[in-house]
N, C-alpha and C positions, 0 to 999 in steps of 0.2 A: 556493687562487687561484694564478694563474701566478707563477712565480719570477723571471721576467724582464720588464722594461719597456723602453721605447725605448732604442736604442743597444745593446741586447743585454746590458747589465750585470746581473749577478745582484743582486736586491734582498734585503735582510735580511728573514727571516720568523721567526715564532715556531716552535718545534719541532713543534707539532701541526699545522702547515700553515696557520694563520690569518694572513692578510695584512692588516695594518692599513689598507692602501689600499683594501681591499674595502669599507670603510665609506663611501667616497666616494659610493656610490649612495644613501646615506641622508642626504646633506647637501643641504639646501634651497638652490637657486640663485637663485630669484626670489621672495623673501618677499612682495612686493607682489601679484604674480599669484596666489600661494597664498592670501593674505588675501581677495582678491576672490572666488576660487573657493569658499573656505570659506563666505563670505557667501551666495553663490548656492546652495551645497549646503544650507545651513540654511534658505534660502527654500523650496527644494523639499521639504525635510523638513517644513516648516510646511504645505505643500500636502497632503502625505501625512496629516498629523495632521487637517487639515480634512476630507479624504475619509473618515477614520475617524469623525470626530465627526458629520458631516452626517446620515447615516441614523439615528443615535441621537437627534439633536435632532428629526428629522421623525417619530420614533416607528416607523420601519420595522424597527429592531432594538430590541425592548422590553428593559426592565431585567431581565426574567426570563431573558435570554439565558444559555444554559448555558456554563459555563467550568470546566475542571478545576482552576483555580488554588486555589480554596478547599480542595478535597480534597487538593491537593498540600501546602499549608501545614499542614493538620490531620495528615496522615500523617507528614510529616517532623517535626512537633512531637512526635508519639508517640515517635519515635526519640530526639529531643533530650531528652525528659523522662527517659528511662532514664539517659542519661549525666550529666544535670545533677542528678539526684536524690541522687547520692553525690558530694560535693566531691572526695574522693580519686580516684574513678573519672574525674571530669571533668578534674582536673589531669593525670592520667596520659595521657588521650587527647590533651590539648592539648600536653603535653610531647613526646609521640611525634611529632606533626606538626611542632612547632617544631624538634625535633632533626633531622628529615629535611631541613627547610629549611636549618638551619645547616650540615649536612653538604654539601648541594648548594652553598651559598655558599662554603665553604672550598675545595671542589674547583674551583669556577669562578675564585676568586682565584688559586689555584695554577696554573691553566691560563693565566690572563692574565700570570702572572709568568714563564711560559716552560716549565712542566712539561707534558709530553704527557699527554693524557687517556687513562686506561686503557680498553682495550676492554671490560673487565668492567663499567665504569661506564655504558656505553651501554644504556639500556633497550631490550629487544627490541620493545616495543610501538611505539616511534616508527618503527622500520624498516618495520613492516607497515602503519602508519596513513597513509592517503592525505592526511590533513590536514597531515602534517609531511613531505611529500615534497621540498619545496624544500631545496636544499643548505645554505642558510644556517641552517636549524634546527640543524645540527650544526657548520658551519664558523664561524659568528659566535657569540662567547661570550655576547652579550646574549640572542639568541634561543635558544641552547642552554640557558641558565639558565632562561628562561621555560618552555620545554617540559618541562624536568625538574621544575620546581616544580609545573607543571600535573599531570603524571603522578603525582607524590607526593601531591598534594591529592586527585586522583580516587581513588587507591588507598586513601587514608585514609578518604575519605567512604564508599567501598564497605565498608570494614571496620567503620565505625560502624553500618551497617545490618546486616551479617552477624552481628556479635557482640552486638547489642542484645538483651537478654533480656526476656521477658515479652510479646513480640509474637506474635499469632496468625499462622498461615501466610499468610492473605490480606493482613493489614497489612504483613507483611514483603515479600510479593511486590509490593505497591503501592509500598512505600518504595524497594525496589530499582529499580523502573521510574522513579519520579519522581527519584530521586537520579541515575540515568543521564541523564535529561533535563537536570537542572541542570548536571552536570559537562560534558556535551557543549555546553551553551550558553555556559559560561564559558571554553571553550577559547581560548587566545591566538590561535589561527588565525582566530577569528571577529571580530577587531577590527583596524581599519586600521593602527594603529601598533604592534601586537604580532604582525602577520603580515608576514614579510619580503617576500613577493611584493607584497602590497598596499602596504606602506610604500614600496618602490622605485618602484612605478607612480605612487603619489601624488606622490612627489618629482619623478619624470620629467615628469609632466603638470601639475605645480603645482596638483594637486587637481582637475583637470578630470574625472578618473575619479569622484570623489565627487559632482560636480555631475550627471553623467549617471546615476550610481547612484541618487541620491535622486530624480531625475526618474522613473526607472523604478519606484521604490518608490511614488511618488504614483500612477502609472498603474496599478500592480497593486492598490493599495488601492481605486482607483476601479472597476477591473474586478471586484473582489470585493464592491462595494457596502458598504464599511465593514469587510469582513473581507479580509485580504490574500490575493490570488490569486497564489500564488507561481509565477512563470513558470519552467517547467522545459524549455521548448523554444521554437523560433521558430514561433509560431502561424500566421504569414503563409504558411508553406510548405504548409499542408494545407487542403484543402476537402473536406468530407464529400460523397461521391458523385462526386468527380472524381479524387482520388488516394488516397482512403481510403474503405473501405466501398464497393467498386466491383463486387462480384460481381453479374452481371445477374439481375434478378428483378422481381417486382411485389408491391405491397401489395394483397392480395385481400380483406382484411376489417379492420374497425376497431371497437374498443370504446372506452369511456371510459378504459380503463386501458392498452390496447395496440393496436398494429397487428400484423397477421400477414403476414409476407413469405413468398412462395413463390419459390424461386430457379429460374431456367431450367435445364433439363437440358443436360449436355454429352456424354451418352452415348446411344447408340441405344436401349438398354434400361436399366431402373432396377429396383432391388429393389422387390418388391411392397409391402412395409411402408414407409410414409413415415417420415421422421426429423424429429421435433420437437425444437428446441433452445430451452431456457428459460434465458436469461442472467440475471445479477443485475440488479436495478433500481437498484443503487448504481453509478453510471457507466453506460455505454451498451453496447449489444450488439456494436458493431463491434470490440471487442477480439478477437472470433472472425472478423473479416473486415477485418484491417488493410490488406492489399494482396494482390496476386495471389500473391506468394511467401510470405506469412505469414498465409494465410487458412485456418482450419479449415473454414469454410463451403465455399469453392471446392474444397478437397481432398475433402470429403465428396461434393460434386456430381460431381467427376471419378471417384469410386469407384462411382458409380451409385446414389446416394441421391436421393430426392425430398426436398429439404431445406426445412423450414418454420421460420421464426424468429419468436419473440415479441420485438417491439420495444416496450419499456415507455414509457409517457408520462412526461414530466418533471413530476411533480405540483406543484400549487400549492394555494392555500387552498380551491379548489373540491373537492379530493380529500381534504380533512382527515379525513373519516369513512370513507374507504376502508380497510378492514382486511384481515386475512389471508384471511378467507373471500372477500372481494371479489376479491383477487388470484388465489385458487383458481378461482372461478367465471368471472370476467371475463377471466382470463388463460389458465390451462391448459385449463379446460373449454371456453372459447370457442375456443381454438386447435384442440382435438380436433374440435369440431363443424365448424369451418371446413375442416379437413383432410378430413373425411368428405364434405362437400359438394363439395370440389374434386376428390377422387380416387375417391370411392365406397368408400374403405377405412375400416374401423372400427378395425383393428389398427394400432398405431403403436409405433415405438421412440422413447423419449424420452431426452433428454440435459439434465441440469441442472447449471449451473455456479455455484459459490459459493452464495450465498443462494438462487439459482434452484434449486439441487439440494436445499436444505432444504425449499423450498416443494414441489418435486416429491415428496419423500419423504412429507411430511404428506398431500399429495393422494392418493398411492397408498394410504396407510392409510385415508383417508376413502373412496376408491373401493371398497375391499374391503368396507366396511360397506354400501355402496350397490349392490353387485353390478355395478359398472362395471368391465369387463375390457378397456377400449380399449387401455391401455398394456400392451404385452406384454413389454418389457424396459426397464430403466432404467440409464442411465449417469450417475454422479455424479462431477463434476470438482471437486476441491478443495472439497468441500461437507461441512459438519458436520451431523450428526444427534444427536450427543451432545456436550455442551458442558462436560464435566467438565475437560478439558484444553485449553480454548479459548485459552490464551495471554494475551498482554499486553492484548488488547482488554477482558478482564474487569476490568482495573484501573479502567475508566471506568464500570463498571456495578455499583452497589449500590443499596439502597433509597433512600438519601438523594439520590444523584446522579440516579437515575431519576425521582424526584419533581420535582426541579428541571427536568430535561429535559422531563418531561410538561407542566409548567406553561408552559414556553417554547413547546413545540409547540402547545399548546392556544391560546395567544395568537395565533399566526401561521398555524397550520394545517399546518405542515411543519417539517422540519429542513433548513436551507440546506445546499447542496452544499459550500460552503466550509468549514463546520464539519466535515462528514464527511471532507473531504479532509485537513484539518489533523490529525484524529485518526489517519487511516491513515499520514500522513507522520511522525507522532510515533513510530510503531512502528519506523521506521528513520530517525530524525532525522539521523544522521551521513551518510546517503546521500541523503535526500530533502528535507532542509531546509537545513542549514548550508552545504553546498557552493554552493547556489544563492543564499543570502544573501550569501556572500562574493563570488561571481562577478558577480551581478546588481547588488547595491546598494553594494558597496565598490569593486570593480574597474570597474563600469559596463559589463560585458561583456554580450553578447547570447548566450543559449544556442543551440547548434546545433539544426537540425531533427531530431526523433526521433519517429517515429509512435507508439510505445508511450507515451511521455511526453505526447504530444498527447492521446491517449485518457485518460491518467491525470488530466490537467488538465481534461478535459471532464466535470466532475462534475455530478451531478443532485441535486435535492431528494428527500426521502423523506416520504411522507404520514404525518401525525401518528399516526393510529390504527394503521396497519400497522407503523410502526417501534416504537411503544410495545409492541405485542403481541409482536413479534419479540424485543426486548431482554428483556422480562420473562419470557416463556415459554421462551425458549431460553437466553440467557446467565445470567439471574438465577436462574430456578427449574428449568431443565433439564427442563421438562415433556414435551417431545417424546420424549426418551430414556427417561423414567421412566413413560411411559404415562398422563400426566395432561392432555395437551394436548387442549383442546376446540375443535372446529371444526364449525360447522353443527349444534350441539347434540349432537355425538357425541364420545365420548372415544376418542382414537386410540391404536393400538398398532402399533409398527413391526414386531412379529413377524407381523402380518397380511400383510406384504409378502412374498409367496412367489414372485414372478416373478424371473427372473435379473437380478442387479445387477452392473454393472461399476463398481467404486469406486476412483477414482484419488486418491492423495494425492501431495503434492510435498514433497521432503525438507527444503527450507529455507523452507517457508511460514510467514510471520509473521501471517497472517490466519486460515487454517484449518490449524493445526499438524498434521503428519503423525500424531502420536500421537492427536490428537483425532479425526481422520478414521478411523483404524484402530479406535478404541474404538467409534465409531458403526457401523462396518461389521459389528461383531459382533452388532448388535441386530436385524438383519433375519431373517425366518423362512424364506427360501429360499436358493438357491445364490448365493454372492458371490465374484466374481473381484476380489481386492484387488491393486492395482498401486501401487508406489512409484516416482515419477518423480524425476529429478534436478532441481535448481534450485528456484525458488520459485513463488508463487501464480500468476504470469502466465507467465513463461518456461518453467516446468515443464509448463504446459498447452499454450501456443501454441509448439509445437516441431516445425516441419515436418520430415519425414524428410530432405529435400534438404539441410538445414543440417548434418546429421550431428553434432549436439551432444548432450551429456549422455548419460544412460543411464536405464534403468528396471529395476525388479526385480519378478519374479513369484514366487509361492510358494503355500503351502497356503491354504485358506480362513482368514480372520482368526479367530484364537482365541488365548487365552493372552496372553502378554506381547509388546508391540510389538518390543522389542529382540531377543527370541528369534526372532520372525518374520523380522526383518532378517538375522540371522545364518544362518538356514536358506534364505533366498531366493536365487534365481538372478538374476545380473545380465546385462543385455543392452545392447549398445551402441545409441546413437541414440534415435530417437523412439518413443513408445508408440503412435502413431497406427496403424501397420500391424497391431500386435498387437490393438488394439481393433477394427479393420476385420474381421479374421479372426473375432473373437469375435462381433461383431454380425451379420455375414453368416451365421454359423453358427446364429443363432436362427431364421432363415427365409431360405433361398436362392432362393426363387421370384422370378422376374423378370417384368416386364410392359413394354410399350412406353413410351418416355419420355413424361412428362406435361408439358403446357404449364401455366404459372401460371394458376390459377383454373379450369382445365378448361372444361367447357361450362356449368357452373352459376353461376360467379362472375365477374363482369366486373372486371378490375383497376381499382383506384382511383387508382394512380399507380405510378411506377417505384420500385424499391428505390434507396436505403435508406429511403424513406418520408419522412413529415413529422415524426413524433414525435421522431426522432433529431436533428432540427435545432433543437429548442426549447432 
């Protein structure tokens, strides 16, 4: 803090730079106003609780609702059992933790008495951790003590998992994930009076920030119909079809499961082969058409592609029995038939993103057995076909948890989008949960507009039969990779896929880990162009060349060890999009005159982005 105050006279400070007057910002000036605001905040918290309870009382959220909490307690109990089984081992573990606390306490007392804090005593973690960016985490002895105790506790908890013996690999993996969730949740940054920024704002506003924050919590609980819909952006700034998902086009066909959009051409000639994009049905297709500057769709149109997009329905109880085969037939096959009617072309280049790529791969294996050669090349974007290394999502999938989830989905016909969103957010809780909890509900702040986070919040339900099939056959049993997956009465083999495949992984992907995608890429029977892009599941895919961000790596066909492939690969600056364009244009360079949506055979049903995306 500053060493001088009014009159320019030097004020006495502690040697480490702590100014006792800096605590003035933490002294409550109007206790009466604060008490009134606390009462209002508690009233709003009660409203949030009512919004949570109401749909459960109405039976809209059955008692079978899936929750990872029981598995969390069971898994961490397995860890605790090891340490508690031997009293000596238990005492040693507790002594180690208490000793670290005592050491922190001694140094904090010494600092308060005037001794400067040693640089060596400052944990590196706090300097890199955005949660502890506020200066008072280091300058104020109270908050400095709290965060040091927190880091010591988190490190100790991680050690308890790492050094526990007798755990199988899966249990240890789950324990490590759940322990990380617990330690991130108990961070002092997540509570009003142990977070210096929130503490100061609470004092400055006499608690008005808590009133607004709890009101926003009630609104978000109502928006999620009993499950919190964590606001990550200002929803009011976006309107689908007006400033998001705006590439011109028409819906030219509609099935029970999807609408098919054909985009208007922007070039005089187009590639003869149409381009079919199959997005994931978890969230909506416009991640690939956010706006004019960040639209893979528009970029493809501008490169001379006739682009067709599958826009999946947001399923409800009517779609409960729609399974993997339905999504194959009424999704991809329906789209291929539509493309042929609209263009007269039977040969198509197909792109599958995330789970859309998984569906595309299984469809290609099925088509091989049916002598269907419509799809002539396949591009897989952050899509898994082998789930051996599928990452933290596997934590939520075992026989017991899947049985509970199946019972819940059977009762309502689908899995609610809020549940899916919370699972994905848990994979990066320190980025996608707790900063918003602090800002929205403790500080009472409104998040800024951000198109990508608007899309992330626009979650969809998933049909019961389809989701159960996917989780069991892919994550739990890995049947697709191991040649046991059955669709339409046929056992599928990825080795049957002999068409050219462009397979993109992203380096920091927490949903489809790069190693997992690489492992799957080795399972195809034809030529595979494997690419490793920088960044993660979204930014690594949606990376327009004009942004000049990240890099991508190219190398030999996927074989052997993933780390060895990376070491031998060649790095290129910027986006992978132009590299892909050269690859896909090389499959067939023939051009024809630009095609209008629907052609002469299909009358457009409505303008893009259609109606299903609005549900």
